[in-house]
TITI-310175 format. One record per residue (C-alpha): residue number from 1; y, z, x; residue in three letters. Coordinates in Angstrom, 1 decimal. Each point is the difference from the previous one (the first is absolute). Last residue first. Example, Ala and Ser with C-alpha at 12.3 -4.5 7.8 and 13.67 -1.06 7.14 Angstrom:
REM TITI-310175
2 -1.1 7.1 13.7 ser $
1 -3.4 0.7 -1.4 ala $
***
This chain:
REM TITI-310175
492 -23.4 -2.8 -44.4 glu $
491 3.2 -0.1 -1.8 glu $
490 0.3 3.7 0.4 gly $
489 -0.3 -0.1 3.7 tyr $
488 2.9 -2.5 0.3 val $
487 2.1 1.8 -2.5 met $
486 -0.9 3.5 1.4 glu $
485 1.0 -1.3 3.4 leu $
484 3.2 -1.4 -1.3 phe $
483 0.9 3.3 -1.7 arg $
482 -0.8 1.8 3.3 gln $
481 2.1 -2.4 2.0 ala $
480 3.1 0.8 -2.3 glu $
479 -0.7 3.7 0.3 glu $
478 -0.2 0.0 3.8 thr $
477 -3.3 0.5 1.9 ile $
476 0.3 2.6 2.8 arg $
475 -2.2 2.9 -1.5 glu $
474 -2.5 -2.3 -1.6 lys $
473 -0.7 -1.6 3.2 ser $
472 0.8 -3.6 1.4 leu $
471 -1.5 -2.0 2.8 thr $
470 -0.3 -3.1 -2.4 ala $
469 -3.7 -0.2 0.6 ser $
468 -0.3 3.8 -0.5 arg $
467 1.9 -0.1 -3.3 leu $
466 -1.8 -3.0 -1.4 leu $
465 -3.4 1.6 1.0 arg $
464 0.9 3.2 -1.6 trp $
463 0.8 -1.8 -3.3 arg $
462 -3.2 -1.8 0.1 arg $
461 -0.7 -3.7 -0.1 leu $
460 -3.5 -1.1 1.0 glu $
459 0.1 -2.1 3.0 val $
458 -0.2 -3.8 -0.3 asp $
457 1.7 -0.5 3.4 glu $
456 2.7 -2.2 -1.6 gln $
455 0.4 2.4 -2.7 lys $
454 0.5 2.9 2.5 leu $
453 2.6 -2.0 2.0 lys $
452 1.9 -1.1 -3.1 ile $
451 0.2 3.7 -1.2 phe $
450 1.1 1.3 3.5 ala $
449 2.8 -2.6 0.2 gln $
448 1.2 0.9 -3.4 ser $
447 -0.2 3.8 0.8 ile $
446 2.0 -0.8 3.3 arg $
445 2.6 -2.0 -1.9 arg $
444 0.5 2.9 -2.6 ile $
443 0.4 2.5 2.9 gln $
442 2.7 -2.3 1.5 tyr $
441 1.9 -0.5 -3.1 asp $
440 0.1 3.9 -0.6 glu $
439 1.1 0.6 3.5 val $
438 2.8 -2.6 -0.5 ser $
437 0.0 -3.4 1.6 glu $
436 3.2 -1.6 1.3 ser $
435 1.0 -2.9 -2.2 tyr $
434 3.3 0.8 -1.7 arg $
433 1.5 2.5 2.5 lys $
432 -1.2 -2.2 2.8 leu $
431 1.7 -3.1 -1.5 cys $
430 3.3 1.9 -0.7 leu $
429 0.1 1.3 3.6 ala $
428 -0.7 -3.4 1.4 val $
427 2.7 -1.6 -2.3 leu $
426 2.6 2.8 1.1 pro $
425 -0.5 -0.5 3.6 leu $
424 2.7 1.8 1.9 lys $
423 -1.2 3.5 -1.1 gln $
422 -3.5 -1.0 1.1 leu $
421 1.2 -0.2 3.6 asn $
420 -2.6 2.3 1.8 lys $
419 -2.9 -1.3 -2.2 ala $
418 1.1 -3.7 0.6 leu $
417 0.0 0.6 3.8 ser $
416 -3.5 1.5 -0.2 thr $
415 -1.3 -2.8 -2.2 gly $
414 1.2 -2.9 2.0 asn $
413 -3.1 -2.3 -0.3 pro $
412 -0.8 1.3 -3.4 thr $
411 -3.3 1.9 -0.8 gln $
410 1.6 3.2 1.2 lys $
409 2.5 -0.3 -2.8 leu $
408 -2.8 0.0 -2.6 leu $
407 -1.5 3.2 1.6 trp $
406 3.4 1.8 0.0 ser $
405 0.7 -0.9 -3.7 ser $
404 -3.4 1.2 -1.0 thr $
403 -2.9 -2.6 -0.7 ala $
402 -2.9 2.4 0.2 arg $
401 -2.5 -1.3 2.5 pro $
400 -1.8 -3.4 -0.7 his $
399 -3.1 -1.1 -1.9 asp $
398 1.1 -1.0 -3.5 leu $
397 1.1 -3.5 0.9 ser $
396 1.5 -2.8 -2.1 ser $
395 3.3 1.8 -0.6 asp $
394 0.2 0.7 3.7 leu $
393 0.9 -3.6 0.8 arg $
392 2.8 0.1 -2.6 lys $
391 1.2 3.3 1.6 ile $
390 0.0 -1.6 3.5 ile $
389 1.9 -3.1 -1.2 arg $
388 2.5 2.3 -1.8 leu $
387 0.6 1.9 3.2 leu $
386 0.7 -3.0 2.0 gln $
385 2.4 -1.4 -2.5 arg $
384 1.7 3.5 0.0 val $
383 0.3 -0.2 3.8 ala $
382 1.7 -3.4 0.0 ile $
381 2.5 0.9 -2.7 arg $
380 0.8 3.3 1.8 asp $
379 0.2 -1.5 3.4 arg $
378 2.6 -2.6 -1.4 gln $
377 2.0 2.8 -1.5 asn $
376 -0.3 2.1 3.1 trp $
375 1.5 -2.7 2.4 asp $
374 -0.8 1.8 3.2 val $
373 2.2 0.0 3.1 arg $
372 3.0 1.4 -1.5 pro $
371 3.1 -0.8 1.8 ala $
370 0.9 2.5 2.8 pro $
369 2.8 2.3 -0.8 ala $
368 2.7 -0.6 2.4 leu $
367 0.3 2.2 3.1 arg $
366 3.6 1.1 0.8 glu $
365 0.8 -1.0 3.5 gln $
364 0.1 2.6 2.8 gln $
363 3.3 0.3 1.8 his $
362 0.7 3.7 0.0 gln $
361 -3.6 0.8 1.0 gln $
360 0.2 -2.4 2.8 asn $
359 3.1 1.6 1.5 trp $
358 -1.7 3.4 -0.1 his $
357 -3.2 -1.1 1.5 val $
356 1.6 -2.0 2.8 leu $
355 2.5 2.8 0.9 trp $
354 -2.6 2.6 0.2 asp $
353 -2.3 -2.2 2.0 arg $
352 2.3 -0.8 2.8 asp $
351 -2.0 -0.7 3.1 his $
350 -3.5 -0.8 -1.1 arg $
349 0.7 -1.1 -3.6 tyr $
348 3.0 -2.1 1.5 leu $
347 -2.4 -1.8 2.5 trp $
346 -2.6 -0.6 -2.7 ala $
345 2.5 -1.5 -2.4 tyr $
344 1.4 -2.2 2.6 leu $
343 -3.4 -1.4 0.9 val $
342 -1.0 -0.6 -3.5 gly $
341 3.3 -1.6 -0.9 gly $
340 -0.1 -2.4 2.8 glu $
339 -3.3 -1.6 -1.4 leu $
338 0.8 0.5 -3.7 ser $
337 -2.2 2.4 -1.9 gln $
336 2.5 2.9 0.4 arg $
335 2.8 -2.1 -1.4 ala $
334 -2.1 -0.8 -3.0 ala $
333 -0.8 3.6 -0.6 lys $
332 3.6 1.1 0.3 ile $
331 1.4 -2.5 -2.5 gly $
330 2.3 -3.2 -0.3 gln $
329 -1.3 -1.7 3.2 tyr $
328 3.5 -0.4 1.3 lys $
327 1.3 3.3 -1.3 his $
326 -2.9 1.9 1.5 val $
325 0.5 -1.9 3.3 leu $
324 3.8 0.7 0.1 gln $
323 -0.7 3.7 -0.4 gln $
322 -2.6 0.0 2.8 trp $
321 2.3 -1.8 2.4 asp $
320 2.9 2.5 -0.8 lys $
319 -2.3 3.0 0.7 his $
318 -1.3 -1.6 3.2 lys $
317 3.6 -0.6 1.3 val $
316 1.0 3.6 -1.0 ser $
315 -3.0 1.4 1.9 leu $
314 0.7 -1.9 3.1 asp $
313 3.6 1.4 -0.1 glu $
312 -1.3 3.6 -0.6 ser $
311 -2.1 -0.1 3.1 asn $
310 -3.8 -0.3 0.0 pro $
309 -2.3 3.0 0.3 gln $
308 -2.5 -0.4 2.9 val $
307 -3.6 0.0 -1.4 ser $
306 -2.1 2.9 -0.7 gln $
305 -3.7 -0.9 -0.1 ser $
304 -1.8 0.4 -3.3 val $
303 -2.8 2.6 0.5 pro $
302 -3.6 -1.5 -0.1 arg $
301 -2.1 1.3 -2.7 thr $
300 -2.9 2.2 0.4 thr $
299 -3.2 0.4 -2.1 ile $
298 -2.0 2.6 2.2 ser $
297 1.8 2.7 -2.0 his $
296 -1.7 -1.1 -3.3 glu $
295 -3.5 0.4 1.6 thr $
294 -2.4 -2.9 0.4 leu $
293 -3.5 1.5 -0.7 ala $
292 0.0 -1.4 -3.5 ser $
291 0.1 -3.5 1.2 ala $
290 -3.0 0.6 2.3 gln $
289 -1.9 1.8 -2.6 gln $
288 0.4 -2.9 -2.4 leu $
287 -1.3 -2.4 2.6 ala $
286 -3.0 2.2 0.6 glu $
285 -0.8 0.2 -3.7 ile $
284 0.1 -3.9 -0.3 val $
283 -2.5 -0.2 2.9 thr $
282 1.3 -1.0 3.4 leu $
281 -1.6 -2.7 2.2 lys $
280 1.5 -2.9 -1.9 pro $
279 3.5 1.1 0.5 leu $
278 2.2 -3.1 -0.3 leu $
277 -1.9 -2.0 -2.6 ala $
276 -1.7 2.9 -1.8 gln $
275 3.1 2.0 0.1 trp $
274 2.3 -2.8 -1.3 val $
273 -2.3 -0.8 -2.9 ile $
272 -0.4 3.7 -0.7 ser $
271 3.7 0.7 -0.2 his $
270 0.5 -2.9 -2.5 gln $
269 -3.0 1.0 -2.1 leu $
268 1.0 3.8 -0.2 tyr $
267 3.3 -1.2 -1.4 ser $
266 3.4 0.3 1.5 phe $
265 2.4 2.9 -0.6 ala $
264 3.7 -0.7 -0.1 lys $
263 2.8 0.3 2.6 arg $
262 -2.2 -0.5 3.0 his $
261 2.2 -1.3 3.0 lys $
260 -1.6 -3.2 1.2 arg $
259 -3.6 -0.8 0.9 phe $
258 -1.2 0.2 -3.8 ile $
257 2.9 -2.3 -0.9 ser $
256 -1.2 -2.8 2.3 lys $
255 -3.5 0.1 -1.5 leu $
254 1.5 0.0 -3.6 trp $
253 1.9 -3.2 0.6 cys $
252 3.6 0.7 -1.4 thr $
251 1.6 -1.7 3.0 asp $
250 -1.7 -3.3 -0.9 lys $
249 -1.2 -2.6 2.5 asn $
248 -3.0 2.3 0.7 glu $
247 -1.3 -0.3 -3.6 ala $
246 -3.4 1.7 0.6 leu $
245 -2.1 -0.1 -3.2 lys $
244 -0.6 3.5 -1.5 leu $
243 -1.3 -1.0 -3.5 asp $
242 -3.4 1.5 0.9 leu $
241 -1.6 -3.5 -0.6 lys $
240 2.8 -1.6 2.0 glu $
239 -0.7 2.3 3.0 leu $
238 -3.8 -1.1 -0.1 ala $
237 1.0 -3.7 -0.1 glu $
236 2.6 0.5 2.8 asp $
235 -2.9 1.3 2.1 ser $
234 -0.1 3.6 1.1 phe $
233 -1.0 1.2 3.4 thr $
232 1.7 -2.5 2.3 gln $
231 2.6 -0.3 -2.7 arg $
230 1.1 3.6 0.6 val $
229 0.4 -0.6 3.7 arg $
228 2.2 -3.2 -0.5 glu $
227 2.1 1.9 -2.5 ala $
226 0.7 2.7 2.4 val $
225 0.8 -2.7 2.7 leu $
224 2.6 -1.7 -2.3 asp $
223 1.5 3.5 -0.9 his $
222 0.9 0.6 3.5 arg $
221 1.6 3.4 -0.6 ile $
220 3.2 0.6 1.9 his $
219 0.9 2.6 2.6 lys $
218 -0.4 -2.3 3.1 ser $
217 -2.6 -2.6 -1.3 lys $
216 -2.7 1.8 -2.1 thr $
215 -3.7 -0.7 -0.8 leu $
214 -1.2 1.5 3.2 gly $
213 -2.8 2.0 -1.8 leu $
212 1.5 3.4 0.9 asp $
211 3.5 -1.2 -1.0 gln $
210 -1.2 -1.2 -3.4 ala $
209 -1.9 3.1 -0.8 leu $
208 2.9 2.1 1.1 arg $
207 2.3 -1.6 -2.5 gln $
206 -2.7 0.2 -2.6 tyr $
205 -0.4 3.7 0.3 phe $
204 3.6 0.7 0.3 leu $
203 0.8 -1.7 -3.4 thr $
202 -3.1 1.9 -1.5 trp $
201 1.2 3.3 1.3 gln $
200 3.5 -0.5 -1.3 glu $
199 -1.5 -1.0 -3.5 leu $
198 -1.9 3.3 0.0 ser $
197 -3.8 0.2 0.8 pro $
196 -2.3 1.2 -2.7 ser $
195 -3.1 1.4 1.5 leu $
194 -1.0 3.1 -1.9 glu $
193 -2.9 -1.5 -2.0 gln $
192 -1.1 -2.3 2.7 ala $
191 -2.4 2.6 1.6 arg $
190 -2.0 0.2 -3.3 pro $
189 -1.0 -3.7 0.6 ala $
188 -1.7 -1.7 -3.0 asp $
187 2.5 -2.5 -1.3 leu $
186 1.5 -0.9 3.4 leu $
185 -3.5 -0.8 1.2 pro $
184 0.1 -3.1 -2.2 ala $
183 2.9 -1.6 1.9 ile $
182 -2.1 -1.6 2.9 tyr $
181 -2.9 -1.0 -2.3 ala $
180 2.5 -1.7 -2.3 ala $
179 1.6 -1.8 3.0 leu $
178 -3.5 -1.1 1.1 ala $
177 -0.7 -1.5 -3.5 thr $
176 3.4 -1.6 0.2 leu $
175 -0.7 -1.8 3.3 gln $
174 -3.5 -0.9 -1.2 ser $
173 1.5 -2.0 -2.8 leu $
172 -2.4 0.0 -3.1 ser $
171 -0.3 -2.3 -2.8 asp $
170 -3.3 0.5 -2.0 lys $
169 0.5 -1.4 -3.4 pro $
168 -1.8 1.8 -2.9 tyr $
167 -3.2 -0.5 -2.0 asp $
166 -1.9 3.1 -1.3 ser $
165 3.2 1.8 -1.1 leu $
164 -0.4 3.8 -0.6 leu $
163 0.2 1.0 -3.7 glu $
162 -3.4 1.8 0.0 thr $
161 0.8 1.9 3.1 his $
160 2.7 1.9 -2.1 gly $
159 3.3 1.1 1.9 leu $
158 1.8 2.4 -2.3 ala $
157 3.4 -0.9 -1.4 trp $
156 2.7 2.6 -0.8 phe $
155 2.0 -0.9 -3.0 gln $
154 3.6 0.9 -0.8 his $
153 2.0 -2.9 1.4 arg $
152 -2.4 -2.6 -1.3 his $
151 0.2 -3.3 1.9 asp $
150 1.7 1.9 2.7 asp $
149 -3.0 0.3 2.4 val $
148 -0.9 -3.6 -0.5 ala $
147 -3.2 -1.6 -1.4 arg $
146 -0.9 -3.4 1.3 asp $
145 -2.3 1.6 2.5 phe $
144 0.5 -0.7 3.7 phe $
143 -2.6 -0.2 2.7 val $
142 0.8 1.5 3.5 leu $
141 0.1 -1.9 3.3 ala $
140 -1.7 1.6 3.0 gly $
139 -3.0 2.2 0.3 his $
138 0.9 3.2 1.9 lys $
137 3.7 0.6 -0.4 pro $
136 -0.1 -1.6 -3.5 cys $
135 2.8 -2.5 -0.3 tyr $
134 2.7 -0.4 -2.7 pro $
133 3.0 0.9 2.4 leu $
132 3.2 -0.1 -2.0 ala $
131 -0.3 3.7 -0.7 pro $
130 -3.4 1.5 1.2 leu $
129 -1.9 0.2 -3.2 tyr $
128 -3.6 -0.5 1.1 trp $
127 0.3 2.9 2.4 asp $
126 0.4 2.4 -2.7 arg $
125 -3.5 -0.7 -1.5 gln $
124 -0.5 -0.6 -3.7 trp $
123 -3.4 1.2 -1.4 phe $
122 -3.5 -1.3 -0.5 ala $
121 -3.0 1.9 -1.2 glu $
120 -3.5 1.0 1.3 gly $
119 1.4 2.2 2.8 tyr $
118 -1.5 -1.6 3.2 arg $
117 -1.4 -3.3 -1.1 asn $
116 2.7 -0.6 -2.6 leu $
115 2.6 0.9 2.6 gln $
114 -1.5 -2.3 2.7 leu $
113 0.0 -2.9 -2.5 ala $
112 3.6 0.8 -0.9 val $
111 1.0 -0.1 3.7 cys $
110 -1.6 -3.5 0.5 asp $
109 1.7 -1.3 -3.3 pro $
108 3.4 1.1 1.1 cys $
107 2.4 0.8 -2.9 tyr $
106 3.3 -0.9 -1.7 arg $
105 2.1 1.0 -2.9 phe $
104 3.1 -2.2 -0.4 arg $
103 3.3 1.5 0.9 asn $
102 0.5 -2.4 3.0 asp $
101 2.1 1.9 2.5 ser $
100 3.5 -0.8 1.3 lys $
99 1.1 0.6 3.7 val $
98 3.7 -1.0 -0.3 arg $
97 0.7 3.7 -1.0 ser $
96 2.4 0.8 -2.8 ala $
95 -2.3 1.7 -2.4 ala $
94 -2.2 1.6 2.5 val $
93 2.9 1.5 2.1 gly $
92 -1.6 3.4 0.1 leu $
91 2.8 1.6 -2.2 met $
90 -0.1 -2.8 -2.5 leu $
89 -3.8 0.2 -0.5 his $
88 0.3 3.8 -0.1 val $
87 2.6 -0.1 -2.7 ala $
86 -2.2 -1.9 -2.4 gly $
85 0.2 2.7 -2.6 gln $
84 -1.0 2.7 2.4 ala $
83 -1.7 2.5 -2.4 gln $
82 -1.5 2.9 2.1 tyr $
81 -2.0 0.1 3.1 glu $
80 1.1 -3.4 1.1 met $
79 3.6 1.1 0.1 leu $
78 -0.6 2.7 2.6 arg $
77 -2.0 -2.3 2.2 ile $
76 2.9 -2.4 -0.3 ala $
75 2.5 2.7 1.1 glu $
74 -2.2 0.8 3.1 asp $
73 0.0 -3.6 1.1 arg $
72 3.6 -0.5 -0.6 arg $
71 0.8 3.0 2.2 glu $
70 -2.5 -0.9 2.7 lys $
69 1.0 -3.7 0.6 gly $
68 -0.9 -3.1 -1.9 val $
67 -2.6 -1.7 2.2 phe $
66 -2.8 2.5 0.5 pro $
65 -0.1 0.7 -3.8 ala $
64 -0.5 -3.6 -1.2 tyr $
63 -3.6 -0.9 0.8 leu $
62 -1.2 3.7 -0.4 pro $
61 1.3 -0.2 -3.7 phe $
60 -2.7 -2.5 -1.0 leu $
59 -1.8 2.6 -2.2 thr $
58 -3.2 2.0 0.2 his $
57 -0.1 1.8 3.4 glu $
56 3.8 0.6 0.8 tyr $
55 1.1 0.7 -3.6 ile $
54 -3.2 1.9 -1.1 leu $
53 0.2 2.2 3.0 gln $
52 3.7 0.7 -0.6 gln $
51 -0.7 1.0 -3.6 val $
50 -2.9 2.3 1.0 ala $
49 -3.4 -1.7 -0.3 tyr $
48 -2.4 2.8 0.9 arg $
47 -1.1 3.4 -1.2 gly $
46 -2.1 -1.9 -2.7 thr $
45 1.4 2.4 -2.7 gln $
44 3.4 -1.5 0.4 his $
43 -1.0 -3.4 -0.9 leu $
42 1.7 -0.2 -3.4 his $
41 3.0 1.7 1.6 arg $
40 0.1 -2.7 2.7 ala $
39 -0.1 -2.8 -2.5 ile $
38 3.1 1.7 -1.9 val $
37 1.8 0.3 3.2 gly $
36 -0.6 -3.7 0.7 leu $
35 2.5 -0.9 -2.8 his $
34 1.0 -3.0 2.1 ser $
33 -1.8 -3.1 1.3 pro $
32 0.8 -2.0 3.1 leu $
31 -2.5 -2.8 0.4 gly $
30 -1.6 -0.7 -3.4 leu $
29 2.3 1.2 -2.7 thr $
28 -1.2 0.6 -3.6 ala $
27 3.2 1.1 -1.8 val $
26 0.1 3.5 -1.5 val $
25 1.6 -0.1 -3.5 lys $
24 -2.9 1.5 -2.0 arg $
23 0.3 3.4 1.6 asn $
22 -2.6 2.7 0.0 gly $
21 -1.0 -1.3 3.5 tyr $
20 -3.8 -0.4 0.0 val $
19 -1.0 0.2 -3.7 glu $
18 3.3 -1.4 -1.4 asp $
17 0.0 -2.8 2.5 leu $
16 -3.6 -0.8 -0.9 leu $
15 1.0 -0.1 -3.7 gln $
14 2.8 -2.4 0.8 lys $
13 -2.4 -2.4 1.8 pro $
12 -2.5 0.1 -2.9 ser $
11 -3.6 -0.6 1.1 val $
10 -1.0 3.6 0.8 ile $
9 -3.7 0.1 0.5 gly $
8 0.2 3.1 2.1 gln $
7 -1.5 -1.6 3.2 tyr $
6 2.0 -3.2 -0.5 val $
5 3.3 2.0 -0.5 gly $
4 -0.7 2.0 3.1 ala $
3 -0.7 -3.3 1.8 arg $
2 3.5 -1.2 -0.9 ala $
1 1.5 3.2 1.4 ile $
***
């Protein structure tokens, strides 16, 4: 899309959105874009590039699809065809994932040299944007630009070879380059499109994997042995770079969780680390095929053995003991957490569940409303001071995006939280109402910036030059900005 703008000489991001989508509100998204139905219609005459082909061959969707289940995968494809409004990122777990990606643009100098030699121009490659893994599968560590994807939410950026850095640090871990090369086939494998194992299949896959490799004791996973095998392939430094450090002393360690019952999806990176460490002879596609081949009926559960029912006298004694424990600890939860209470609760749950549930429901304590964890008045005062400092800094700069309320909030450390709780922050709301930049003010600032730039470059001032440099057109310019333009141009 960005190169289409370059070919057609369109410098205005909004005009490019008009030309391509007929919609100025489309957000430029790198990994999981939506509105792909519009792109497919533009390319209809080529006889190629149906929506699903665009999704699997030109987005990062293949990195998420195999790990979220078939229903969620198909729903995400449907949303990407139309207007998703961020739902795809939520549905595929991107927003909540512990695997975070750097939003800055990046490139591989060696790949760019090959592109220029073969095609005469440079372009972004998908395998440069593996989430949380900034390594080229062929050449190693990537080079980052200062510019980020979300610097301008409506602008698509093309890769121009003239802006490539001539001097850059070359820091590369061979383990992570090998990991990127291991994962890369997932982006280009048509066979992987229908491979989306369920959570139950993933659970059984990892249980059987541990059993086959002798990483179990009785029916329990030896998590220490699993971690040892992973460390033989990936150093602590490499895992820390991926933000997937192994904390074996914690039950929440991601490596322990992936070998337990799967209640949520894990990222492509977590799966790939385990596979490369424990299944080095299998490709990523072969590992997926093994998991998908496990059928639902092969996932069996052991029936609970039938024990001898106790007599009524034993039950009566146990009932009385439980009642005394609840009164002693002043609550059901506290009684369960005690040493004797845990054993007694388990016995009653097994032998007289109906009585236990009924009695507990009648003796539940009323929950007191928790004390507010946030002092909103204090946060309001702190946030408004942060905003005023940002606004003061912007006063001396003409080169920044339109200072809307949402953009200003994003510049603060807790911008997302502030935006969601604006009704509790009257000072922040008042500050935003007073200092947020209108469309008219934004256009005037762009004209001023263009005027200064042309003067500094000693270029002859023309009306059309001012408009082009300010990325404005006579159709989109507001009346107030029009009057300002006439005043500036007239004074010349």
